[in-house]
N, C-alpha and C positions, 0 to 999 in steps of 0.2 A: 472248671468247665473243660470238657474233653476236647482235645485238639482234633480238628476235622482231618480225616484221612485224605492223603494226596492221591489223586487219580493220575496215573501215567498213561500217556499214549506213546507206544514204542513203534516207530516207523522203520520198516526194513525194506529198502529197495533191493531187488535181486535180478540176476540174469544167469540162468543155467547153474543153479546152486542146489540141485536135488539132493546131492549127497550130504551137504552141510546142514540143511534145514532141520532135520529131526534133532541133531545134536545141539544146534543153536537154540532151538525151542526149549530143550531140557535145561540147558545152561541158564537161560534167562529165567525160567520158571523156578529153578533152585535158588536164585538170588531173590526173586520177588517173594517167595514163601517166607523168607527170614526177615522181611520188612513190612511195615503196616501200610501197604499200598493197595489201592484198587488199580486195575490196569486194563488196557486193551492193547493188543498187538495188531498192527496194520502192516500186512505184507503187500508189496506192489511188485508184481511179476512183469518185468519190462520186456515182454515178448520172448520168453525162454522157449527153446526148441528141444529141451530135454524133458524129464518127468517132474519138473519143479511144481507145476500146477497140480498135478496128481497128489504130490506130497502135501501141498498146502490144503487141499480138500480133506485129506486124511487127518491132518492136525486140527483143522476147524471142526471136524465132526466130533472130536473129543474135548474141545475147549471152545465154548460159545463166545469167549472174549477175543477170539481171533477173527479179524476181518481180512479179507484177501481180495485184491483187484488184479485183473490181468489185462495188459495192453494187447491189442491185436498184432502189433509189431514192435520192434525195438525203437523207442523214442529217445531214450537216454535217462541218465540218473536224475538230472534236473527235473524232468517232467514227472518222474516217479515221485520225487520228493514233493513237488508241487501238489500232486494229488493227495499224498499222505497228509500234508499240512492242512489241506482243505477238509479232509474227513476226520481229522483228529478232534477229540472232544475232551481230552484230559486237561488238568490244571498245569501240568508240566509235560513237555514233549521231548522225547528222546529219539535220536536217529542213530542208526548203526548199520554197518555193512553185514552181509549175510555169509561172508567167507570164513568166519570163525577167527579172523585176525583181531577183531575188537573183543575185549574181555567184558562180559556183562557184569562181572564183579566190581567194575569201576562205576557203574551207574549210581548206586546209592550215595556216594560221596559227591558226585557231580549234581545230583538232585538236591542234596542238602545245601550246596553252594547257591543254587537258584532259589530254593524255598526259604532258607534261613539267612543267607548273607545278602540277598537282594540282587544277585546277578541277573541280568536280562538273558544272558547266554553264557554257557561254559563250553569251551572246545577242548578236545583232548590233544595231548602232545605226545606223539610216539617218539620219545626221547631216544630209545634204542630200538631202531627199526630192524625187523627180521626179513628184510627184502634184499635182493642183489644190489651191491654197492653201485655199480656203474649203470645198471638198468633203471633203478628207481631211487636209490638213496641220494646220489649226487645231483641228478636233475631236480629232485624234490627240495634239496637244500637251496639250490640256486633259485628255484621258483619261489620258495617261501621268503627268501631274502628280498627278492624283487617286489613281492606282494606287500611286505612290511613297508618298504620304502614308498611305494605308490599310494597305499591306503592309509598309512599312518597308524595302523593297528598293530601293536607289538605282540603278535602271536607267532609261535614257532612252526605251527602246522595248520595252515589254512584248510587243507583238503582232507583232514582227518574225518572219517565217517562218523565217529562217535561224538555227538554233540547233544547238549541239553538246553532247552529253551523254556521260558515262560510262554504260556499259551498265546497271549496277546502278541508276542513277537512274531510267531509263525503266521498269524492271521493278518499281519501287516506287511509282509514281504511277498514278492513274486519271484520264484526261481524259474529261470528260463534259459534256453540255449545250453551252454556249458557252465553257467554261473554257479553251479553247486560248489565249485572251487572257491568261490568268493562270497559265500553266505555271510561271514562276519562283516564284510563290506556292505552287503545289502541290509543287514541289521543296523549298522551304523547310519546308513543313509535314511533308514526309516525313523531315526530319532532315538534309538536305544543305545545308550552310551556305556553301560557297565558290562563289558565283555571280558570274561575271565578265561583262564586256561589251567588245565590240570595234567601233569605228566602221568602217563598210563603205561601199563604193560602191553606190549605188542607181540602177537604170536605169528609164527610163519604160516603160510597158507597150507592147509591140510589136504584139501581136495581140489581137483581141477586146476585151472590156470587163470592168471589175471586177465581181465577184460579190456585192459588199456594197452594199446600198442605204442610204437615209437613216435607216432604223431601226437601223443599226449603233450609232449613238451612244446611243440610248435603251437598247438591249440592254446596252451597255457600262456604263451607269449602274446598271441593275438587277443586273448581275453584280458591280459594285463593292459594292453593298449586301450581296449574298450573301457576298462576300469578307470584308467587315467582320464579318458575323455569324459566319462560320467562324473568323475570327481571334480573336474575343472569347469565343465561347460554344460552340465545337465540343466542348470537353472537359467543360464543365459547363453543359448547357442549362438546368438548374434555376435557375442564377443569373439568367437572363433571364426565362424564363417564370414561375418561382416568384415572383420579385420583382414582376412585373407582376400576377400573380394575387393576391398578398397585398394589394397596394395597391388593386386593384379591389374585392376582397372587403371590405376595411376601409371603403372609401368607401361601398359599397353597404349594408353592415351598419349603419354609424352612421346613414346616411340613413334606413333603415327604422326604427331605434330612435327617431329624432327624430320621424318621421311618426306612429308609434304613441304616442309620449310626448305630442305635441301633442293627438292625438285623445283620449287618456285625460284630460288636463288639462281640456279643454273639456267632456267628458262629466261630470267630477267637479264642475265649477262651473256646470253647466247652461247652458253657452254653446252656441248652435246651431252645428252642424258638418256637414260633408259626409261621405259614405262614403269610407273610405280608398281604395277601388278607383276612386273618381271623380277622384282626383288623378293627373295624369300623372307627377308626381315619384315616386310609389310604383312605377310600372312602370320608370322609369329606374333607381331604386335596386335593384329586383329584378333587372334586366338586369345591372347592375354586379356583383351578388353571383354570378350564374350565370357571367358571363364570368370572374370571378376564380377560381371553382372550375375552369373549363375550362382556363385558362392554367396553373394549378397542376398539373392532371392531365397537360397536355402536357409540362411540364417533368419530371414524374415518369416518364412513359413514355420520354422522351428519355434519362433517367438509366438506366432499365432496359435500353434498347437498348445503351447504352455499356457497362454492366456485363456484358452477354452477350458483347459483342465482346471485352472484356478476358479473360473466362473462356475464350474460344475461342483465345486467344493470338495475336491479330492485331497483332503488333508487328513493326517493321522492325529486324532485328538487323544492325548494321554490321560487327561483328567477332566471332570465336569462337575459343576456344582448346580444342584437343582435340575 
């Protein structure tokens, strides 16, 4: 019995990459021609202000398997990937950047790992990066080390653009904000456990300049904090907010009791004293009580939202009989 041909959905988010697109298309096509794949290419123009959209229309005119989407403004790579995942119809989904730094020749082996070895996702590892050391290499190493520690996923390169997924993986994750850096974590959270890695060739940027500035590292740190929170408390937010609320409330309540106790003692023994409201410690204690109540209510509301989600049946079912 003849083995069914694999259909690939190749998703390429881009921003101002008009010069790179024709060469990228030819490189991808040359690889696909030598392998028994059906394919579609999905380009998502994230609000480019150069001629990228014009180039995409020219490419689509000669290849009907090209789909292209254009955002009205720059929303970000996560939003572009989210749209690509939604529109993908292939058995295996490939993502890659449009700047020619990812090598399409790596795709077949990564697809084989997913199709034949049963990986849910395979991420590339740019073992020898062709980027400036201080500007990108060193921050990237620090970021990836921290991401491994927080997520528990032993990948060397979380933010590598070249990744390959089973189709049901991308249909069960939602990429938002700046979370494209943590797609392996989103995949793990969705219940897919077999996440692999492949060292790949990395090429220096040929045209244009990087779209990520110096704030990238700061955003990465903030996203890591979000990642830690999701990993620890996404299932039971009351554990965090409730604990903080109880601690704050107890500290504030005991402080208020002490203040009034001291006041009552002095009045009873005729010792001169000030008004309670003249003491700054009273307002600090009162603030602690109010914050404690607010933290507790935040945890309670989080629990209610989760309960509603569970009642709506928002679960990822991996298998079904009958």
